[in-house]
Structures are given as structure tokens and as C-alpha cells.
N, C-alpha and C positions, 0 to 999 in steps of 0.2 A: 504494500500500500504506500502510495506517495503521500508524504505528510504535507500539510498546508499551513501557511503562516500568514498572519494579518497584523496590521496596525490600525488602531481605532482612536478617534478623538472622542473620548467618553464625555458625554454631557453631564452637567450637574443633575443629581437626583436619581441616577441609575446605579444599581448594584453591580459589582464586578463579578457577576456570576450569571448562570443561565437559569431558566425557570425553576421555581421551587414549589413543592406541594404543601409547604408549611402554611398553616392557617394564618399565622401572624405576618406572612409576607404576601398576602393576596393582592394588596393594593400597591405593591412595589413595581418599579420598572426594572427590567432585566435586559442584558445584552442582546438576547435573541430577538428583541423587538427592533433592533437597529439594522440587522442584516441576516440573511439566510446562511448561517455558518454551518459547515459540515458537522455531522455527528462526531462526538469525541473532542470538539474544540474546547480548550480550557484557557482561562486568563493566566498570563504569566505575572504573578504577583497580583496586587490589588490596588485599587483606588477606592477609598470609602465613598459612600453615597454623596457626601457634600463636596468631594473633590472632582476635578475635571482633568482632561488632558490625555496624554499618550498612554494607551494600554496595548500591550502586545498580546496576541493570542496565537495558539498553535494546537495542532493535533498530535504533536510529538512531546511526550512526557519527559524525554531526556533533555530536550532543548529548554523546556520549562524549568527543570531541575537545575541545569547548568546556570541559567540566568539568575534564578532566585537564590541559589546557594553560593554563587561566586561573589566577587567584589565588584560587580558591574555598577558603574556610576549611574545615578538617577538624578536628573536636574529638574528642579521645580522653580516656578515663579510664584512668589508668595506675597499677597497683599496683606499688610498688617495694619492694625489700628494704631494710629499715632505716627509721629516722625521718628523713626528708629535712629538710634545714636550709635556711635562707634563702639562704646562699651558693650552694648547689647550684641552687636555684630561679632565682636571679639569673643564674647562668652559663647555664642552659638558655634563659632569656629572651633573653639577649644573643646567643647562638649559640656552639656548641662545634665543635671540629674532630673530624670522624669520617672513617673511610675509606670511599670510594665508588669502585668500579671501579678498585681499586689506586692511587687518588689520595687526597690529603688534601682534604677539603671542609669549609668552615665553614658551618654551618647558618644560615639566615636568622633574624632576631629573631622571637620568637613569644610567645604569652601562656601563662603558667604560673601556676596557683594550687593551693594546698594545699586538699584537700577535708577538712573537719572530720569528716565522717562517711563511712564506707564506703558506696558506692552499692549499691543492692539489685539485683544481677544474679542470674540463676539459677546454681545450682551448675555448675561446669564439669565436663565429662566426665572430664578428667584432673585429679586433685586437686592443688591448690597446697599447698605445705608449710604446716604449721600454726604456731601461736604459739610452740610449744616451741622452734622454730628461730630465734626472735627476732622483733622487731616489724616491721611493714610500714607503709607510708603510701600513701595514694591522692592523686594529683594530677590536674589536668586540664591538658592541653596542646592549644593550638590552633595549627595550622600551615597554611600554604598552599603547601607543597611536599611532596614525597613520594619521597625516595630509598629504595632497598632497605633495609628494616629500620632506617630512620632513627631512630625514637623509641627503639628498644631500644639502639641505639648511643649515642644522646644520654644516656640515663639511666645507662648503664654508664660513660660518660666522666666523669660527675660523681660516680661512686662509689655509685650506687643502681640496681643492675640491675633490669630489668623482670621482674616475676613474672606479671602479667596485663595485657593490653592490649585495650581495648574501644573501638571507634569509636562515638561517640554522635550525631555530626552531620556532614553534608556540606552546606555552604551553609545553606539554610533547612530542609532535610529532616532529621528526627531519627528515632531509634529508637522514638519514642512509639507505643504501641499494638501493638508486636510482642513476641512471646515468642521464645525461642531457636528458630531453624529456621523461623520464620514468614516468609511472603512476602506482600506486599500490592501489588496493581497500582495504579499512579498514573496520573492523567489526563495529566500532563506532568511534566517535571523542570524546575523554574525555573532 
């Protein structure tokens, strides 16, 4: 069987999984609503319901394992509440303590930069608060780990809660060429 691979611009509000029969998930949106994926397709890693951006999918469990278990860089554009300062950026880069599975976890060092201009993403389905509620900042964070809601916990820990989170890159694969909800088939995932 020839395996198939895809990249997707996951919209806000979708779960990074396919249909579930669980009663508590009846009104949720799933990836299968966006494209007719072949049977056996799985998401490589996850983006939570409130996050957007690049999601890789494959029918090859080995590829999925290699990317999620390796030190593959994942880059995110993060809109935070307030005008982030150098001290907060430095703390994020060095690693901060967050809770993970009822334990305290120190995040690994990562790359963090302030974006001078807001990135041009499509409007989100659920509106983010406007400027009347105070200023916001956009930063880019590149990590090679991925604990549950890690980036949201990290920015909150340094005093700048996440308002919008968009993954723009996994390894060498980027969002380039995709609009919100678009799916593109790839020859392979490097």
C-alpha cells in the first residue's frame, strides 16, 4: 500500500482528530469535515481546539512516530495580551516551569522573537478582543517538544496570556500556499 501524506491549515474550533462516537463530542468539529482523507489517516501531533495552523497528516504510522518522537522544530506565531518585554522573552527562551500531568515541568530552551508587524492571517471564526481592551504583541516561538497546551502555559507564566496561536512550520514544511481549511497532498514528509 502506498502511504499518503497531507498538510492542512487547521481552522480555529476543530479537533485534531477524526470523528468520535463519544456523546460529549457530538457537537464538535473534526478533520474529516474538511477533506475526504483516506482510511487510516492520522494527525501527526496535535493542535488543540483553540489553536490554528499547520497540521501534518499521514497514513504511515512510522512517519508519525518519527516526527512526534524526534526533535523536529515546530514554529508558532503567538498573539499575547499586552506589550511583551525583553525579560519575558528571555524567560521563555531559557525555559519556564509549567504544570504537566499534575507535575511541575521546566520547558526546554527555545527560540523566541518579537514580530515587529502582525502576521497576515485570515480573520478567525471567533473574534479576538479588540484594541479597546489594551495592546497585544505577536511573537514567534520555536520549540521541539510539545506538552499539552504548553505554549499557552508558557506565555501565561511570564505574564502575557495567549490570545491566538498559529503553527506556521513543522521541520521544513510550512503553511505556505494554504488558506484556512485548505488541504494539500504531499509526495512525502521529510
